[in-house]
C-alpha angles and dihedrals in degrees: 000000000000117000124216091241092056091054092047091050090050092051091047091052091047094050093045090049090049089049093053092044090054090047091051092046092061095041125108097248116126093237092051092049090049092050099046091046092050124113087219091061090050093049091048092048087058086068088080078095086077103079131172086284087070089052101045112001098056092057092049092050091046090058087062105025106028116215093355096114090059089069090071091058092041090058090049090050092052090053093054093044100046104023100051093115091055091049090051089052091052090053092052092049092047091054092049097049098031091234113193101192144356089271091054093045094052094043091055090058092052103054093290090283115192091195094055091048090050092049092052091047092051091049091049089051093050094043101041104040091069089048089054086054091061091054092048091049092051092053093048095042093048091049092052093047091049093052099034093115096040115125090204119095118198119208094227097047091106090058096044092120091052093050092049091050092050091048092051091046092053093050092046093051096045096049105019109034102035097110132057091222106063090189086072105099122257100215094169092053093046093049089048090050090051090051091049089051092054089048091050092052095047093046092048093048093046093049097045096041090050090054094044099043108022104038091030129035092245146299095284092049089052089056092045092050091047091053090060094053108062098177105045099135117015089192094065109126130214109238114218126217093251090057092051092049092046093054091044089052096052089047091051096050096030092067087062105031101041104102093229093049093047090051095047096037101039113012095043095041107116096189130019088221088069086077090067088066095038094054091072103020096054094049088047089054090050089051094051097046092050097038097104099026093102096046091050089051089052090048087055089052093055095042114088112243095003094113091064088075101024092141091067100029091137089062104036097048096056091043091049090051094048096253104129092161092061090046090053092051093051091045091053091049092051090046089052092048093051099042095047091054093045095050096047093045092048090050094050094042092050090053092050095046093047096045100038106030110021098035097051089048091050091046091052095045114067093196089062095050090109088070093061091088093044096078097130096048089047091053090049089052091050091052091055091043093052096046094045090046088056089048090051090048089051093052092047103047097034110167097341124140090263094069091053092061101028095100095061090039089057093048091051090049094056091041086072088076093061099081097051092037098050093031091054090054097049107023119060095193094066109112141182096266090053091047092049094049096041094049094043096048090043091051091049091051089047092053093046099043102031112022101032097058090051091050089051095047090047090059095244091116125040102213129134096204092113093059100045113129098187143003132056098320091049087069092045100044104149092224095046105028113199088008093283105164129207097036123121123240091245094051091044094054095040096045099047096040094049092041093052090043095053094042093052093043095050095037098049092041090054094048099044129070122245120226120236090253090054091050091050093051093043089055090051092050096042109030111029124062100188105036102181121081131149118252097216096123094110117046092174094081106115117246100226102140118098109237097200095064091049092049089051091054093048092047089050091056093045094050092054090067107018136053114264096253092047091047091056091047092051091049092051091048089051092051090048094049090048088050093237113149134176101326135126098217135037134188127244093262092055090047090053090050091047092052092051092048093049092045091053092048092053091042089062088062106038105012131267096270094053093041091051091051091047093054092045088058093060100046094225088176110041127204096271092050091048089055090049089051092049091048091048094053092046090056090046095054090044091056093047093046089215132126116233089254091052090047091054090048090051091049090050091048094051091043091053091045090052091049090051092049090048091049091048092048091050091050091049090049089051090049093050091049090049092049091049089050092048091049091051092047091046093051090046090049091050091051090049091047091050090050091048093048091056092058096033098091093046091048091047092052092047091047092047092051091045092049092048091051091046089048092053091046090050091050091050090048091049092052090049090050091051091048091047091048091050091049091049091050091048092047090051089049091049090047088053090048090049089055088050092053090049090052091048091051092050096046096045092044092072100056093039089052091052091051091048091051093046093051092047089051092050091047089055091051091050091054088051093052092045091052091048091052092049089051091043089232096116110128130196092246092051091050092048091052090048092053091050091051091046090052092050092047093051091047092051092047093049092051094050093044089052089049092050091048091051091049093048092049092051091046090046091054092049092047092050090049090052092054102032107026107191125169113260142143116272138179101240095206096051094041094050090045089057091049091048091047090056090055100044094097091059090044090050092049089051091046091239126139118218115209124190123198114187138129116253095233101054106127126177137171107230146107106301093189090059091048090049093050092046091052092043093049094048094047093046090046092054093045092051101040111018103049102040091121098038114106104146099074093251094120115115137181117198126196112190118185121192128185114229131182098281103354144035126244117217117193113194112191140170133184096220128114122322122249122250121233094261093052092047091055097043103032096110094041115111118257094011111136137150089213098064109164092014098088098279114134097190093228102099100088091035091055089048090052094049094045092051098043100034109023100035097027091229138121134250128199131186116223121191105160094106123101094250136020127348142276130222111206108202124184118194126180113240091233134030114233113213 
């Protein structure tokens, strides 16, 4: 049982550990710098893509839709593998324009439009807040499941959701919203995200492997068991190709367009080269964290009652199998997955709402101008507003139909950014009007085809449009637009919204004229990889512009939004970037560079659109200076004798050439490092080899002597073993012969006893006759009776003496064969009968009957001593081991001999106890016995096997398929070939 206080303490320890990890990640220690500047940390932070849905939702979906959830991660993988150049280009553009979010990045491309940035921010708010609700719900539900059987009741348990929201808000503000300029990196937050990603992966692997290999025998056994149960879940759905492709598409674009992914993948990317590592490490992470999701879902299908809580199978299965520690680990992994997503999303949404909605309103409203310098407090307020809005949403919708589909609805909402984002990077004719129309129409289709049906099915709207069979609304059913049947709700919403979005974006862009400013920016986004370069090619431009007045204007703009100290710092950074030092006057080129540097600095705080508008209001470059700038560039192009298009092509060419040279230099440097390492290793290896060679001869001599000594010892041991084996075999043979002697004594004792009794009787009769003669009382009748008795006595004595002689002769022959086993012809029936006769006393004592079945004329040329010992050992073995529990005289040993073409087949059977599996496999091994310590040597069956296969050149087979006992099937050739 897990108590509520234990879980709370665990969460407190986790959050404190995460706090210290983030603190360490932004410290100045060498290890911290190495970690936060690592491509591995960047790739792991991208795993914020894996939310609590990855932990719990994927398994629940897999129980009904099989491998369908994998399609989302497959689409994401394809993006990172094939769209890395585009992602690198986005990183370069972000660095140049100081973009703070996806809304800011897109608005820069389309004439730095504040309206477009605000529209994107609002769509993100509407689309992402419900998705945050899912994460909050998973944390609260998993906590309640984990502590369901706890007898402890905490006072604040009813406000658990509020406490979690406050905790996330605190962490987000401390490590994500500490700086006014959100383009400044958040190393602590990124290191914490990387740590959370490792924890998520370990927790997922521990939980899934425990279910697959501890509760169940293994993954393959789960599949085998599943194959024998055809109807495990009647609700399992067949997923069509269009559903797979739809989910792959939202995964492919979602990894770029989701605000949290754009922030982690683009805004926080320190070096575009990090993407080369991420394009294989991030897909590998996705593979590992989803590796056992499907087997766990199948295990849920074959586990009775597990489907009732398939959404939290990773928690309920360990709890049901008394493994609270595993349940705590998986709970912590799911908590990390949810909180990481919530905190990054809250941070990015707060930046967008502040820069693109609040700040434009403040700039347009003079009475609110005092809030211009309150950017950080406004962002903190937005963090609280976003998180508490998600909490309110959670409490309102509860477990309605809307929360079931909200994940895919949010993905489709952010997918509307893809056409204007990707189109702006690869198509120079895309303009603001096209972006406005495409995004607006796409958002409307998203609301109508994706969000509206969920609102209706949740009971929030009472509208029968979804059930119309005819009429106008039949053709405009949100779930089957234009009455197209057989298409899923997800595909319907995604297809029509993106199609309308792309058509409006392309169509309006083609039929509207672009301004000169838009054309300039489009060339920067589409044609040039490295936008920034210094215009110092002509030092003859006169410096006639007073620098002090321009600095005063820039400072005035900065101080409207930034604290005084920070405004001065930003101004100095702008002068340094423009390479303007201590001078009173500057030329028009330097002024243009200073404006761009200052604009980018302010854009990092309030967004490019708002910064652009703020600088336009101060006329930093007046009309005369604009004419100077135009004249200057006209002269520049005239000297170059290049058109603008040709100039861009030249810049691209030289940029690509520089990148190739840098890449080649890096490869050469890597090669040099490898060669130096190889040389060092080779020198070290040569030194080691030299040292080894010096000792090699001595070691060889020592080893040779040791081997010779070991060989002699082994030979001596082998001779001893052979001698011991011979002694054991001889002892066994003598023991067999001893048993034979005992049998002879018992058998001969009976006829000798009869003879002795008969002779004693006749002696008594003789004394009687002699006394009668001495007394002269002997009659004829008495003499006649005496002679009859004497005749009968002699006859009885002669018969028993003959029987004893016959027995002794037979036993003598067997005894001689046991000692001197020469090859000779024997009658199998008579020989076996003699052997059996010698063992009858022991059989009678054991209450076992021995039965021989053999034709009288079976003759073979073989080794009779070996046959006698085989028969003796088998009978003794059965008497000792097979009939230990037989006391009613039902025990029976049967020896059945059959004559074959060139051999005889002897089947020795008993109806005693059956052999166990160990005895079956080890019966013929030397020294194996079940009567260890009770006189058994373990050599009887081994001697039988060797005698049959080596001495007699035959075969022996153990048969145990009968109801009782065992059978030895022995085949012996009828003659021994030399």
